[in-house]
C-alpha positions in Angstrom: -2.9 -3.1 24.1 0.1 -0.7 23.6 -0.1 2.4 22.6 2.4 5.6 22.2 1.1 9.1 21.2 2.9 11.8 20.1 2.5 15.2 18.3 3.6 13.3 15.0 0.9 10.6 15.8 -0.4 7.7 18.2 0.4 3.9 17.3 -2.1 1.7 19.0 -1.4 -1.9 18.8 -5.5 -3.7 19.4 -6.5 -7.4 18.8 -4.7 -8.4 15.4 -4.4 -4.8 14.1 -2.5 -2.1 14.4 -4.1 1.6 14.3 -1.9 4.6 12.9 -3.3 7.8 13.2 -1.8 10.8 11.8 -1.1 13.7 14.6 -2.3 17.3 14.3 0.8 18.8 14.8 1.4 21.9 12.3 5.0 19.5 11.5 2.4 16.5 10.0 2.6 16.6 6.4 -0.6 17.1 4.4 -0.1 14.1 2.7 -0.2 12.2 6.1 -3.2 14.1 7.4 -5.5 14.0 4.1 -4.5 10.1 3.9 -5.8 9.5 7.6 -6.1 7.0 10.0 -4.5 2.9 8.8 -5.2 0.3 10.5 -3.2 -2.3 9.4 -3.4 -5.9 9.7 -0.4 -7.8 11.7 -0.3 -10.0 8.7 0.6 -7.2 6.1 3.7 -6.9 8.4 7.1 -8.0 8.1 8.2 -6.4 11.1 8.9 -3.4 13.2 11.7 -1.0 14.0 13.0 1.0 16.7 16.2 4.0 16.2 17.2 6.3 18.4 18.7 9.3 17.4 19.9 12.0 19.6 17.3 14.4 19.5 14.2 12.5 18.4 14.0 8.7 17.4 11.9 7.0 14.7 8.9 4.0 15.2 8.9 1.9 11.8 7.1 -1.0 9.6 8.2 -2.8 7.4 5.1 -4.4 5.2 5.0 -7.7 3.4 5.5 -7.1 -0.5 2.1 -6.7 -2.1 0.1 -6.0 0.8 -0.2 -2.2 0.2 -2.0 -0.2 -2.8 0.1 2.6 -1.6 3.5 1.3 -1.5 3.6 0.1 -4.6 2.1 2.7 -6.4 4.5 5.0 -4.7 7.5 2.7 -5.4 9.8 4.3 -2.4 9.4 7.7 -3.6 7.5 9.4 -0.6 9.7 12.0 1.5 10.2 10.3 4.5 8.3 12.9 6.0 4.9 11.6 4.3 6.0 8.2 5.4 2.4 6.8 7.2 4.9 3.9 8.5 7.1 5.9 10.4 6.3 7.6 13.7 9.1 10.5 15.1 9.5 10.1 18.8 10.6 12.3 21.6 13.5 11.8 22.9 11.6 11.2 26.5 9.5 8.9 25.2 12.1 6.0 23.9 11.3 3.7 26.9 7.7 3.3 25.3 8.4 3.2 21.7 10.9 0.2 22.4 8.0 -1.0 24.7 5.4 -0.9 21.6 7.9 -2.2 19.4 8.5 -5.1 21.4 5.2 -6.0 21.8 4.8 -5.9 18.2 7.1 -8.3 17.6 5.4 -10.5 20.2 2.2 -10.0 18.4 4.0 -11.0 15.5 5.5 -14.0 16.7 2.3 -15.1 17.9 0.5 -14.4 14.8 3.1 -16.2 12.7 1.9 -14.3 9.1 4.5 -15.8 6.0 7.4 -13.5 5.5 6.4 -14.5 1.6 5.1 -11.7 -0.9 1.2 -11.3 -0.9 -1.4 -12.0 -4.2 -4.1 -9.7 -2.7 -4.1 -6.2 -1.1 -4.7 -6.6 2.8 -4.7 -2.6 2.8 -8.1 -1.3 1.3 -6.0 2.1 0.0 -6.8 5.5 0.3 -10.5 6.7 0.8 -12.6 7.5 -2.6 -13.3 10.2 -3.4 -9.9 11.4 -3.1 -8.5 14.8 -5.3 -5.7 16.5 -6.1 -4.2 19.6 -8.5 -0.3 19.4 -9.8 1.0 21.1 -12.2 -0.7 21.3 -15.0 -3.8 20.4 -13.7 -5.7 18.2 -11.3 -6.6 14.6 -11.0 -9.6 13.2 -9.1 -11.4 9.3 -8.3 -15.0 8.7 -6.9 -14.0 4.8 -7.2 -15.1 4.3 -10.7 -13.7 6.6 -12.6 -10.6 9.0 -13.6 -11.3 12.3 -14.3 -8.3 14.4 -15.7 -8.6 18.4 -15.3 -5.9 21.0 -17.1 -5.3 24.4 -16.0 -4.1 27.6 -17.8 -0.9 26.3 -17.8 -1.0 23.1 -19.7 0.1 22.9 -23.1 -2.3 23.3 -26.1 -1.9 20.1 -27.3 -2.8 18.4 -24.4 -5.8 20.7 -23.3 -7.6 21.1 -26.6 -9.4 17.4 -26.4 -10.7 18.6 -22.9 -11.0 17.0 -19.8 -10.5 13.3 -19.9 -12.7 11.0 -17.8 -11.3 7.2 -17.5 -13.4 4.2 -16.4 -11.5 2.2 -14.4 -11.9 -1.1 -16.1 -10.3 0.9 -19.2 -6.9 1.6 -17.0 -4.5 -0.7 -18.0 -1.8 0.5 -15.0 -1.0 3.5 -13.2 2.6 5.4 -13.1 3.7 8.2 -10.1 6.9 10.1 -9.9 7.8 13.1 -8.0 9.5 16.2 -8.9 13.2 14.9 -8.6 15.9 18.2 -8.9 15.2 19.8 -12.5 13.0 16.9 -13.8 9.5 16.5 -13.5 7.2 14.3 -12.1 4.1 12.8 -13.3 0.8 10.6 -13.1 0.3 8.8 -15.4 -2.8 6.3 -16.4 -2.2 3.7 -19.0 -5.4 3.0 -21.0 -6.1 0.2 -23.3 -6.6 0.8 -26.8 -4.7 4.5 -26.2 -1.7 5.0 -27.9 0.9 5.6 -25.1 4.7 6.9 -24.8 4.1 11.1 -25.4 6.0 13.0 -22.5 4.0 13.7 -19.6 3.5 17.4 -21.0 1.7 16.2 -24.2 0.3 13.2 -22.7 -3.9 13.9 -22.5 -3.8 10.7 -19.8 -1.1 12.1 -17.2 -0.5 15.8 -14.8 2.4 16.8 -14.7 4.3 17.7 -11.3 6.4 20.1 -10.9 7.4 19.9 -7.3 4.7 21.9 -5.4 4.4 21.2 -1.9 0.8 19.1 -2.9 2.1 16.8 -5.1 2.3 14.2 -3.0 -1.4 14.4 -2.5 -1.2 12.8 -6.6 -0.1 9.7 -4.9 -3.2 9.3 -3.1 -5.1 9.4 -6.4 -2.6 6.9 -7.6 -3.3 4.5 -4.5 -7.1 4.6 -4.9 -6.8 3.6 -8.4 -4.2 1.0 -8.3 -6.1 -0.5 -5.0 -8.9 -1.6 -7.8 -6.5 -2.6 -10.5 -5.6 -6.3 -10.1 -2.9 -7.5 -8.1 0.2 -7.7 -9.6 0.4 -10.9 -8.2 -2.4 -12.7 -8.8 -3.7 -15.8 -10.6 -2.4 -14.8 -14.4 -0.9 -11.7 -13.4 3.0 -11.0 -14.2 4.1 -11.7 -10.6 1.7 -15.0 -10.0 3.2 -18.4 -9.2 3.7 -21.0 -11.6 -0.1 -22.4 -11.6 1.2 -26.1 -11.8 3.0 -25.6 -8.6 0.5 -23.9 -6.6 -1.8 -26.6 -5.1 1.0 -29.1 -4.5 3.0 -26.0 -2.3 -0.4 -24.8 -0.5 -0.9 -28.8 0.7 2.7 -29.4 1.6 2.6 -30.1 5.7 4.3 -27.8 7.7 7.5 -28.6 9.4 7.0 -30.8 12.3 3.5 -31.7 13.3 3.4 -28.8 16.0 -0.3 -28.0 16.9 0.9 -24.5 16.9 2.1 -25.1 13.1 -0.8 -26.9 11.9 -3.2 -24.0 12.5 -0.6 -21.6 10.9 -0.6 -23.8 8.0 -4.9 -23.7 7.7 -4.3 -19.5 8.2 -1.9 -19.4 5.0 -4.4 -22.0 3.0 -7.3 -19.3 3.9 -5.3 -16.2 3.1 -4.3 -18.3 -0.3 -7.6 -19.1 -1.2 -9.1 -15.3 -0.4 -6.1 -14.1 -2.5 -8.1 -16.3 -5.7 -4.4 -18.2 -5.5 -6.0 -21.3 -4.9 -9.9 -22.5 -5.7 -12.4 -24.0 -3.6 -11.4 -27.6 -4.3 -7.9 -26.8 -4.2 -8.1 -25.0 -0.9 -10.4 -27.7 0.4 -8.2 -30.8 -0.8 -5.6 -29.2 1.8 -7.1 -28.1 4.1 -8.6 -31.9 4.7 -4.9 -33.0 4.2 -3.5 -30.4 7.4 -6.6 -31.8 9.0 -5.4 -34.9 8.8 -2.5 -34.4 11.2 -4.2 -32.6 13.7 
């Protein structure tokens, strides 16, 4: 086990996962404290880095594309202080940070997760229920329904219809944008069968963000909902691989006939089946082809 404890938080490598715990110091953002502890499976990681600075360093994790609904929902727009995959390191702990980074790299070499994007969420998203207040309203999510409630600053045309309750089954997409400069941000839900295109200020399915300190918490609502929508690379989704190519690629024997390489291929096949890319029958055929080489 490798671990590092800092005011900013703690990283602990245990088994096949890396546990990230936010610190309790006042400098830790409300977003990270509310998000809480994360168990990141090694198969969700693409890499780790450690950057030294004059006064402080930074440990950073890089996740595989499509592994985390939070990263997908925020699209890289979270502020540096809200990034749950970054840990500030005091200068006197650089040696420990370097050791932890190397241990994670070693674990990744042993586990050998594939580098390509994934077709199923490997992290569960923020815990529910979750709620956040923003510029003109409050968004909450209980795991099944989104609730949008307005405040006294809401435009009359938007508030006239009252609070909105949106079942997950009716939601086609969720979009989150923070306020930047003079431009307001928003948390918007695209509802099947409902007209869209109105500015967030007037959209009854959107909460406007005005740059308040608590605005990032609305990203937790966005991510929790995104985790319960179909993965963008799932079979039939817009980012999915062509179905005709999947079985042949999955059954392709790994380069070389080494025992470890074959075991890695079996793990990859299991991941493809769990993601819904392979049917049970396709998985069985591909597994047999690999087992014959053991």
